VOTIVO-544100 format. One record per residue: residue number from 0; residue in three letters; y, x, z of N, C-alpha, C, O, CB in turn. Coordinates in nm, 2 decimals. Atoms other than C-alpha are relative to their C-alpha. Last residue first. Glycine has a CB too. Layout:
<sites>
    k    r    n_c2    n_c1    n_c3   ca_c2   ca_c1   ca_c3    c_c2    c_c1    c_c3    o_c2    o_c1    o_c3   cb_c2   cb_c1   cb_c3
  NUM  ALA       Y       X       Z       Y       X       Z       Y       X       Z       Y       X       Z       Y       X       Z
...
</sites>
This chain:
<sites>
    k    r    n_c2    n_c1    n_c3   ca_c2   ca_c1   ca_c3    c_c2    c_c1    c_c3    o_c2    o_c1    o_c3   cb_c2   cb_c1   cb_c3
   51  UNK   -0.16    0.00   -0.02    0.01    0.27    2.01    0.05   -0.09    0.09    0.17   -0.10    0.11    0.07   -0.04   -0.13
   50  UNK   -0.01    0.00   -0.14   -0.37    0.32    2.03    0.14    0.02    0.02    0.18    0.11    0.10   -0.10    0.11    0.06
   49  UNK   -0.07   -0.13   -0.01   -0.40    0.38    1.65    0.04    0.01    0.15    0.11    0.11    0.17    0.13    0.00   -0.11
   48  UNK    0.05   -0.11    0.08   -0.65    0.10    1.57    0.05    0.13    0.05   -0.03    0.22    0.07    0.05   -0.02   -0.14
   47  UNK    0.13   -0.05   -0.06   -0.54   -0.11    1.87   -0.08    0.10   -0.09   -0.15    0.18   -0.04   -0.10   -0.13    0.02
   46  UNK    0.00   -0.04   -0.13   -0.21   -0.12    1.76   -0.11    0.04    0.05   -0.13    0.16    0.10    0.05   -0.09    0.08
   45  UNK   -0.05   -0.15    0.02   -0.29   -0.16    1.39    0.02    0.06    0.14   -0.03    0.17    0.15    0.14    0.00   -0.07
   44  UNK    0.11   -0.10    0.05   -0.49   -0.47    1.49    0.05    0.16   -0.03   -0.01    0.26    0.01   -0.05   -0.07   -0.15
   43  UNK    0.09   -0.01   -0.10   -0.21   -0.63    1.71   -0.12    0.11   -0.03   -0.17    0.20    0.04   -0.05   -0.14    0.03
   42  UNK   -0.06   -0.12   -0.09    0.05   -0.56    1.44   -0.11    0.03    0.12   -0.12    0.14    0.17    0.16   -0.03    0.06
   41  UNK    0.00    0.06   -0.15   -0.17   -0.75    1.19    0.04    0.09    0.10   -0.03    0.19    0.13   -0.14   -0.04    0.04
   40  UNK   -0.09   -0.07   -0.11   -0.13   -0.63    0.84   -0.01   -0.12    0.12    0.02   -0.24    0.11    0.16    0.03   -0.05
   39  UNK   -0.10    0.09   -0.06   -0.38   -0.71    0.55    0.07    0.06    0.09    0.05    0.18    0.09   -0.05   -0.11    0.06
   38  UNK   -0.07    0.05    0.12   -0.71   -0.55    0.46    0.11   -0.10    0.08    0.08   -0.17    0.17   -0.10   -0.09   -0.11
   37  UNK   -0.06    0.10   -0.02   -0.86   -0.30    0.70    0.07   -0.06   -0.11    0.11    0.02   -0.19    0.07    0.02    0.09
   36  UNK   -0.07    0.06    0.06   -1.15   -0.08    0.64    0.07   -0.12    0.06    0.01   -0.21    0.12   -0.08   -0.02   -0.09
   35  UNK   -0.04    0.13   -0.04   -1.31    0.15    0.88    0.08   -0.07   -0.08    0.19   -0.02   -0.05    0.06    0.00    0.11
   34  UNK    0.13    0.09    0.03   -1.46    0.45    0.74    0.03   -0.14    0.03   -0.04   -0.23   -0.03   -0.12    0.05    0.09
   33  UNK    0.12   -0.04   -0.05   -1.24    0.70    0.93   -0.10   -0.09   -0.05   -0.20   -0.11    0.03    0.00    0.01    0.14
   32  UNK   -0.02   -0.09   -0.12   -0.93    0.50    0.89   -0.14    0.03    0.02   -0.21   -0.05    0.08    0.07   -0.07    0.14
   31  UNK    0.13   -0.07   -0.01   -0.91    0.33    0.53    0.02    0.11    0.12    0.08    0.21    0.10   -0.05    0.06   -0.15
   30  UNK   -0.01   -0.09   -0.07   -0.60    0.06    0.52   -0.17    0.08    0.05   -0.25    0.02    0.12    0.10   -0.06    0.11
   29  UNK    0.14   -0.02    0.00   -0.55   -0.16    0.24   -0.01    0.14    0.09    0.04    0.25    0.04   -0.08    0.00   -0.16
   28  UNK    0.05   -0.15   -0.04   -0.21   -0.30    0.27   -0.15   -0.02    0.01   -0.22   -0.13    0.03    0.07    0.05    0.15
   27  UNK    0.07   -0.01   -0.10   -0.15   -0.66    0.08   -0.04    0.13    0.04   -0.11    0.19   -0.04   -0.11   -0.07   -0.03
   26  UNK    0.02    0.12   -0.02    0.12   -0.74   -0.18   -0.09    0.00    0.15   -0.06   -0.07    0.24   -0.06   -0.06   -0.14
   25  UNK    0.12   -0.02   -0.09    0.30   -0.41   -0.25   -0.05   -0.13    0.06    0.03   -0.18    0.14    0.02    0.11    0.12
   24  UNK    0.11    0.00    0.09    0.50   -0.48   -0.55   -0.12    0.01    0.10   -0.24   -0.02    0.07    0.00    0.13   -0.11
   23  UNK    0.04    0.14    0.03    0.78   -0.62   -0.31   -0.14   -0.02   -0.07   -0.21   -0.12   -0.07    0.11   -0.06   -0.08
   22  UNK    0.11    0.00   -0.09    0.81   -0.23   -0.22   -0.04   -0.15   -0.01   -0.15   -0.16    0.04    0.04    0.04    0.15
   21  UNK    0.02    0.15   -0.01    1.01   -0.17   -0.54   -0.12   -0.03    0.09   -0.24   -0.03    0.04   -0.01   -0.07   -0.14
   20  UNK   -0.10    0.08    0.03    1.17    0.16   -0.53   -0.03   -0.15   -0.01    0.06   -0.23    0.00    0.05    0.03   -0.12
   19  UNK   -0.15   -0.02   -0.10    0.94    0.31   -0.31    0.09   -0.07   -0.06    0.15   -0.15    0.01    0.06    0.14    0.01
   18  UNK    0.01    0.08   -0.14    0.63    0.12   -0.48    0.10    0.04    0.07    0.13   -0.05    0.15   -0.13    0.02    0.07
   17  UNK   -0.01    0.15    0.05    0.76    0.27   -0.83   -0.04   -0.08    0.13    0.04   -0.18    0.14   -0.12   -0.04   -0.14
   16  UNK   -0.15    0.02    0.01    0.79    0.63   -0.68    0.02   -0.15   -0.04    0.12   -0.21    0.01    0.07    0.11   -0.12
   15  UNK   -0.09   -0.02   -0.15    0.44    0.62   -0.55    0.12   -0.02   -0.03    0.18   -0.10    0.05    0.01    0.14    0.08
   14  UNK    0.01    0.12   -0.08    0.33    0.48   -0.90    0.04    0.02    0.14    0.10   -0.08    0.20   -0.13   -0.06    0.01
   13  UNK   -0.10    0.11    0.05    0.50    0.76   -1.08   -0.03   -0.14    0.06    0.06   -0.22    0.07    0.00   -0.02   -0.16
   12  UNK   -0.15   -0.07   -0.06    0.28    1.03   -0.88    0.11   -0.11   -0.04    0.18   -0.15    0.05    0.06    0.17   -0.10
   11  UNK   -0.03    0.02   -0.17   -0.04    0.80   -0.92    0.14    0.05    0.04    0.22    0.00    0.12   -0.13    0.09    0.09
   10  UNK    0.02   -0.14   -0.02   -0.01    0.74   -1.33    0.03    0.01    0.17    0.13   -0.05    0.22    0.10    0.09   -0.11
    9  UNK    0.13   -0.04    0.05   -0.08    0.40   -1.44   -0.02    0.15    0.06   -0.13    0.20    0.07    0.00    0.00   -0.17
    8  UNK    0.10    0.01   -0.09    0.18    0.24   -1.23   -0.11    0.07   -0.04   -0.20    0.08    0.05   -0.04   -0.12    0.03
    7  UNK   -0.02   -0.09   -0.14    0.46    0.40   -1.44   -0.11   -0.01    0.12   -0.13    0.07    0.20    0.15   -0.03    0.07
    6  UNK    0.05   -0.11    0.05    0.30    0.22   -1.76    0.04    0.09    0.12   -0.05    0.17    0.15    0.06    0.04   -0.14
    5  UNK    0.16    0.00    0.00    0.30   -0.12   -1.58   -0.02    0.14   -0.03   -0.10    0.19    0.04   -0.08   -0.10   -0.11
    4  UNK    0.07    0.01   -0.14    0.67   -0.04   -1.48   -0.16    0.00    0.01   -0.22    0.05    0.10    0.04   -0.12    0.06
    3  UNK   -0.05   -0.16   -0.04    0.78    0.02   -1.84   -0.06    0.01    0.13   -0.14    0.10    0.14    0.19    0.03    0.02
    2  UNK    0.10   -0.13    0.05    0.58   -0.28   -1.96    0.02    0.13    0.04   -0.06    0.22    0.03    0.00    0.03   -0.13
    1  UNK   -0.03    0.00    0.16    0.76   -0.54   -1.72   -0.10    0.12   -0.05   -0.17    0.19    0.02    0.18    0.04   -0.03
    0  UNK   -0.02   -0.16    0.03    0.61   -0.63   -1.38    0.02    0.01   -0.13   -0.05   -0.05   -0.21   -0.14    0.11    0.04
</sites>
C-alpha cells in the first residue's frame, strides 16, 4: 500500500471506499455475530451461522 492509500485507511469513511476499490486489501474477514467471533471464511460455517 502506498502512502496515499495508508492515509485513506486512517479514516473509517475513506477506508470503506478504499476497500471497495481494492478488495485484495482484505486478507481475512472477521465476523462478530452476537458475540461469536469467526476469523477467516468457510462457506459451511457461514451457512450454519446464518441458516442459509
